[in-house]
N, C-alpha and C positions, 0 to 999 in steps of 0.2 A: 719570418714574421710578416704581418701585413704591412703594406706600404701606404704612406699617406703623402699626397701631393697637393700643393697649393695650385689652384687654377683660377682663371678669370674668363668671363664671357660676357657678351653684350646682350641685354634684354631687347625686347621688341621696340623700345623707345630709344635705343642707342646708349643706354646707361650701362656702365661696367659693374657687374656683380662679382663678388668674391666668393669662391667656393673651395671645398677641399674634397679630393677624390681618394677614397679608401679602396685599396686593391688587395686581393688575396695573394698568397705566396706563389700561386701559379695562374694560368690563364683563367679569367673569370668565367663562371658558368653563365652568368647573365648580369646585366647592369640594372641598378636601381637608383631612384632619386628619393632623398629624404627631405620633407618639408617641415620646418620647425614651427613652434607655437607662436601665437600672437605676441609681438614686441620682443620675442626671444632672440635667437640667432643660431647660426650653425654650430657654435661651440658650446651650447648648453649641454649639461651632462647627459641627458637622455639622448639627444641627437648624436653626440660623440660616441657614447657607449654602444648604442644600437647599431650605428653605421659600422663601427669597428668589429662588432660581434658578427654582423652579417658578412663582412669581408672575410673573417676567419672561416665562415661557412662556404666560401667560394664565390661571393657576390662582389662586383665592383659597385661602390656606393658613392654617389655624388650628393653632398649636402652643401647648401649655400645660404648666404644671407639675402633675404628678400630686399627689394629696393628700399634704400634709406636706413637700413639696419646694419649693424656690425661694420664690416669693411666694404660694404657695397655702396656704390654711388647712388645719386638721386636723393630727393627730399622725402622723408617719411610722411610729411604732411600732405604730399601729393599722391601718395599711394593709397590703394584700397584693396578690397578682396579680389576684384576683377584683375587688378594689376599683379596680384600674387599668382593668379592662374596664368597670366601672360608670362610671368617669370618662370613658372614651371615648364611651359611650352618651350621657352628659350633654352632652358637647361636640357630638355630632351633633344633639341636640335643640336646643341653642342656635343652631347654624347654621341649622337648619330654620326656627326661629322668627324669626330676625333677617336671614337672607340666603337661602340655598338649602340643602336637605339635601345632605350630602356624598356625592360619587360615588366618591371615592378615599380610601383609607387608606394611610398610609406609616408604618412603624415601624422603629426602630433597636434592635438587640440585643434585650433583653427586651421593649421596645416593639414589636418586630417580631412576637414571639410573641403579644403582646396584641392587635394589630390582626387577626391571623389568627383568633383566637378571637372577637373582637368582631364580625367580619364577618357572622356569622350573626345577630347581634342588631340590626344596623343595615341595615334593608331597602333604603335608597336606594343603598347602596354597590354599585358594579359592578366595581371593580378594587381590588386590595390588593397592596402591595409591602412585603416584609420585607428589611431590610438587616442582615446579620451576625446573624441571629436563631438562637437555640437551638431544637432540635427539641422540647424539652420545657422548661417554665419552671424545673423543679427543677435545671437546670444551674447556676443562680446559686449553689447551695449550695457549689460549689467555692470561691467567693469568701469563704465563711464558715468555711473549714477552720481548725481550732484553737479555734473557738467553738461548734461544733455541739453538743458534749457538754454544755457549760455551759447553752446555750439549752434543751436537752431537760431537764436536771436542775432548773434553777431557773426556767424559764419565759421567761427573757429574758437578753440580754447586750448590752453595748455593744461594737460592732466598729468598726474603722477601715477605711474604704473610700475610696480615692483621697485620703487625707489628711484625711478628715472622719469624725467620730464619728456612728454611727447605732445606735439601739436596735432590736434584732431580737427579736421575740417568737416563742414556739414556734408560735403560730397561723399565722405567716407560713410556716414550714416545712411545717406540716400542709396549708395551702392549696396550696402548690406541688405536693406529692405527690398531692393529690386531683384535680388537673387531668387530664381525659381528653382528651388532645390528638389522638391518631391518629384516634379515632372522630369527633371534631368536625371535623377537616380533611376526612375522607372525605365529610362531609355539606355541605361548603362549596361551594356552586354559584356561585362568583365567579371571575373571572379573577385569577390570582396570578402575580406576578413575584418571584423570589428573587434577591437580589443578595448575593454573598458573596465574600470575598477568600480565595484559597488560602493566603495568608500570615497569616491571622487567628490570633493566638496566644491570644486570649481565648475565642473560640467556634470550634472546629475546623470546617473546611469540610465535614467529613462530616455535620454537622448539616444543611447545605443539602441533601445527598443524601437524608437521612431525611425532611425536609419534602417534598421533591419527590415521593418515592415515596408519601407519604401523601395527596397532593392529587389531585383529579380534574382533567382538562383543562377549560378551557384553562389551562395553566401554562407558565411560562418560567423559565429560569435564565440569568443573566449573571454572568460572573466579574469581580470588581473586582481584577484582577491587580495586585499591588504595593501595595495599600492596607492600612493597619492597621485594627484593629477600630473605632477611633473616627473614622476618615476625617479625620485631622488635616490632611492636605494639601488645600489648597483645590481643586486640580485633581481630586482624587478625588471630592469633594463635588459639584463642577460636572458631572463626567461622570455620576455617579449621577443627578443631577437631569435631565440631558438624556435619559438612557436611560428614566427613569420617564415623562417627558413624552411621548416618542415612542411608548413602548409603550402607555401608558394611552389615547392617542388612538384606539386601535382599539376601545375599550370605552366611550367617552364620546360624548355628542352632539356633532356637528360644530359649529364656529363658524357663526353665522348669517351667510351671505354673500348678501344680497339682490341684489347687483350682479354675481353670478358671470358672467352672460352679457352684461352690458350694457357691458363695457369700462371700468367705473368702478374707480379705485383709491381706497381709503379709507385715511386715516392719522388716528390718534387718539392723544392723549396728554394728560397733565395739565400745567398751566402751571407747576408747581413743579419741573420737571426736564426733561431732554432725551429720555428714553426714549419711543419711539413704537411703536405697533402698526400694521403695514401689512397690508392685505388686498387681494387682487386675484385674480380668476379662480379662487376657491376655495382660494387659498394664503395663508399667514400668515407674516410674519417681523417681526423687530424692527429698528428703526433707533435709533442712539444717538450719543453723542459720547465721545471717550476720557476716561479718568479725569483726564488732565492738564488738561482744560479744564472739569471739573466734571461730566462724564457718568459713566455706570456701565460703559461699555465692553462692553455686552451685544449690540451689533449694529453693522453698518456705518454710517458717517457719510452724510449726504446726498450729499456729493461722491463717496464710494465707490459709492453706488447709481447716480449719474449715469455714472460711469466704467464700472460694470458693465453698464449699459444699452447704452452704446456698444460695449463689448467683446463682449457676447453677440450684438448685432446684426451686428457685423463678422464674427465667426466663423460665424454662421448664413448670412450672405450669401455668404461665400467658399465654404462647403460647397455651397450651392445652385448657385452658378456652376460649381463643379468637377463636380458631378453632371450638370449640363446639357451641359457641354462635354466630359464624359467624361475629365477630367484625372485623373492618378494621385495625387490629393491624399489623404493618409491622415488627417491631423489638423491642427488649427489652434490655436495659443494666442496670446493677445493680452495684452500687458502695457501698462497705461496709468497715467499720472501727470498730475495737474493742478497748475498753479501760475499765478502772475501775473508778467508781465514788463513792463518799460517799453516803451511803444509805439515809441519810437525804436529799440529793438533788434529790432523786427519788420520785416523787409524787405518783406513782402507784405501788411501790414495797412493798412486804410484810415485808421485812427486814427493820429494823429501825436503826440499828447500824452497824458499820464497813463499808465495801465497797461491791459494787455489780458490776458484769460484765455488760457492756453495748455494744450492737452492733447497730451501726447506719447504716441504709440501705436507699439508695437514688435510686429511680427508674426513669429511663428515658424511656418513651414509645413513639414510633413513629407511627403515623397513623392518619387517619381522624376520631378522636374520640371526642365525646362531653364530657362535664364536668362530667356528671353522669357516663359515661363509664370509664373514667379515675379514678374516685373515687372508682368505683367497683373493678377495677384492684388492687388498693391499699389494699382493703379488702381481695381480693383473695390471695395476696402475703402472708398474715399471715396464710393461710391455706396450704401452701406447706408442704409436709411431713417432710422435715428436720427442718423447723421452728417449727413444732409441737413437734418433737423429742427434740429439744433444749429447748423449753419452758416448756415441761412436766418434771415430775420427772423421772430421769433415774437411773436404777440399773445397775451397771457395775460389772461383776463377773470376777475375775482374779485368774488364777491357773497356776502352772508350767506344762509344757508339759512332 
C-alpha cells in the first residue's frame, strides 16, 4: 500500500510548515508538490485523494499547509499570495535535500495559480497542473465582498470563509493586485495541464481559457465535466489524478526497466499492505486486493491477472488462427471466472478428494462463421500457450536474490 509520513520543514521566513509525504509502494518515479486552495489545507478531501492516487501511480507527493493554516506556523494575517509561492519554493528545497527535487507541481484553485507562478522559480520542475485555477490571483477578492472597503479603510478585517474566521490585511489585497500573471506565464517554459470544470461556480471556466491563451506550448486542457470546484466527489478526484499521471508521464523520466528485453516480470511492494507495482516489457501497472479484504482496490487481484493472462492469450491465439485460415472472424471477447469446487463434482478430474481449481471461460466470437468454424475455434482456445502452461505440470523454483 502507499505510505504516508508526517513531515515538517521551515519556510524562507524560518516558520515551521506541516506537511504529509505520500509515497508509492516502491521507489518513486518522481516527486511532486500539491498546493491546496485558498484558506483550505493539506487535508482537504481533494488534496488528500489526488495525492494518494498519484502515489499509487508511482509518484512521491508532498502536500503541506501554507503559512498560518492547518498545523503550520505563522500568522495567516501576515501571509499573502507571494508568501504562498515562497512556501512552495521552500517545499521544493526540502524535497531536494531529503529525497529528490520535484519534477511536478499540482495546484488547486488559488494553489493552481501559485504553482504556475512558482514554476519559474523551481528549476527542477518539468510539468505543472492547475485544477480550477483563476487566471489572476486577485479573483479571490470576490470572496471578500462586503469587507473590502473596511479592509482598505482600517487596514484589516475579520471575514468568514467556509464557516471559519480569518483576518485579512490590506497588504494581502495589495499583493494580489501587484501580481503580473500574464507576462510571467508567457515566460514559463514548462509543460502545463489545465483541469477545469465547466460547472465550476466559484472560478468560472473562462479563467481556464485565459490561462491557456497566456501559456506557451506545450500546454493541454482537460474538462472535468460535472465536477464542482472542490472536487468533492471521490470519482472526480480519482479521474483528475489518473489524467495528471498519464499526462505528466510524457515530461518525466521513464521508470527504470532494466529487464525490458529479458522477459523478466518484476513485482514489488511493502509488507504492510497488498498494493504491488508490477513492471514488464517497459510497462507498469498495479495489483491489489479489494477493500473488503483489507486492500485499497487500486488494481486487479492476483487471480484477476491470472485470468487476464489466459483470456488475452486465448483471444490472441484465436485471432492468429483465423488470420492463418482466412476465417471471417471480426472480434473475440473472453469472459473468465475462477472458483474452487469439490473434486467429486468434477467428472474429468484426476483428483477424487478435496477441492480443485476451476476456471470457466466463455467465448464470444463475432463474424460470418458457420457452426463447424465456431466449434473449431473452441478447440483452438484450448491450445493457447497460457492454457497449456496452466493445464500442464508446472515447476516453480524460488530463491533469494
